[in-house]
C-alpha positions in Angstrom: -14.9 30.6 9.5 -12.2 29.7 12.0 -8.8 30.8 10.8 -7.7 27.1 11.0 -10.5 26.0 8.6 -9.9 25.7 4.9 -12.3 25.7 2.0 -12.4 22.8 -0.4 -10.6 25.0 -3.0 -7.9 25.7 -0.5 -7.6 22.0 0.3 -7.1 21.3 -3.4 -4.4 24.0 -3.6 -2.6 22.8 -0.5 -2.5 19.2 -1.6 -1.3 20.3 -5.0 1.5 22.4 -3.4 2.5 19.4 -1.3 2.6 17.1 -4.3 4.7 19.6 -6.3 7.2 20.3 -3.5 7.4 17.1 -1.3 5.7 14.4 -3.3 7.6 15.3 -6.5 4.7 14.4 -8.8 1.3 12.8 -8.7 1.1 9.0 -9.0 -1.0 7.9 -12.0 -4.8 8.1 -11.6 -5.0 4.3 -11.6 -2.4 4.1 -8.9 -4.1 6.7 -6.8 -7.4 4.8 -7.2 -5.7 1.7 -5.9 -4.3 3.7 -3.0 -7.8 5.1 -2.3 -9.3 1.7 -2.2 -6.5 0.5 0.2 -7.1 3.5 2.5 -10.9 2.8 2.5 -10.0 -0.8 3.4 -7.9 0.4 6.4 -10.8 2.5 7.6 -13.2 -0.4 7.1 -11.0 -2.7 9.2 -10.9 -0.2 12.1 -14.7 0.4 11.9 -15.3 -3.3 11.9 -13.4 -3.6 15.1 -14.9 -0.5 16.8 -18.5 -1.0 15.7 -18.6 -4.6 14.6 -17.9 -7.9 16.1 -14.2 -8.1 15.7 -11.6 -7.1 18.3 -8.6 -4.9 17.7 -5.3 -6.5 16.9 -2.2 -5.6 18.7 -1.2 -2.1 17.7 -4.6 -1.1 16.4 -7.0 1.3 18.0 -10.1 3.4 17.3 -7.9 6.5 17.7 -6.5 5.7 14.2 -9.9 6.3 12.5 -9.4 10.1 12.0 -6.0 9.5 10.4 -7.5 7.0 8.0 -10.2 9.5 7.1 -7.5 12.1 6.5 -5.7 9.7 4.2 -8.8 9.0 2.2 -9.5 12.7 1.8 -5.9 13.4 0.8 -5.9 10.7 -2.0 -9.4 11.7 -3.1 -8.2 15.3 -3.4 -5.2 14.1 -5.5 -7.6 12.3 -7.9 -9.8 15.4 -8.2 -6.8 17.6 -8.9 -5.4 15.2 -11.5 -8.7 15.1 -13.3 -9.4 18.9 -13.1 -12.5 18.4 -10.9 -13.4 21.0 -8.3 -14.4 19.4 -5.0 -16.4 22.5 -4.2 -18.5 22.2 -7.4 -19.1 18.4 -7.1 -20.2 18.5 -3.5 -22.7 21.3 -4.3 -24.0 19.3 -7.2 -24.2 16.1 -5.2 -26.1 17.8 -2.4 -28.5 19.3 -4.9 -29.0 15.9 -6.6 -29.6 14.1 -3.3 -32.0 16.9 -2.2 -34.0 16.5 -5.4 -34.1 12.7 -5.1 -34.7 12.4 -1.4 -36.7 15.4 -0.5 -39.5 13.3 1.1 -38.0 9.8 0.8 -36.4 9.7 4.2 -39.2 11.6 5.9 -41.6 9.0 4.7 -39.4 6.0 5.6 -40.9 4.2 8.6 -37.5 2.5 9.2 -35.9 5.8 10.2 
């Protein structure tokens, strides 16, 4: 692993440290859910302009997409921290669930 890369556990610790020192405290879970939805909407708006039929408004650009993904990851990490959920554990579980469900499904899909 590159020394600049971090594990999901390290990400959770880093976000928690930031919240405790700079953010003062976590917003409520419901507030963070609303913020997450807002951030996903901002990503959606940019994606619609880059890959869809809409054009960019003044001040918008596709270069903002990575920042919006970062914002989503940050808020999602806050929610996981607040609820005591390990991102490492849930992604492993989700990959296993998807593997079991879709082992042959996509291979046999003539649309792909």
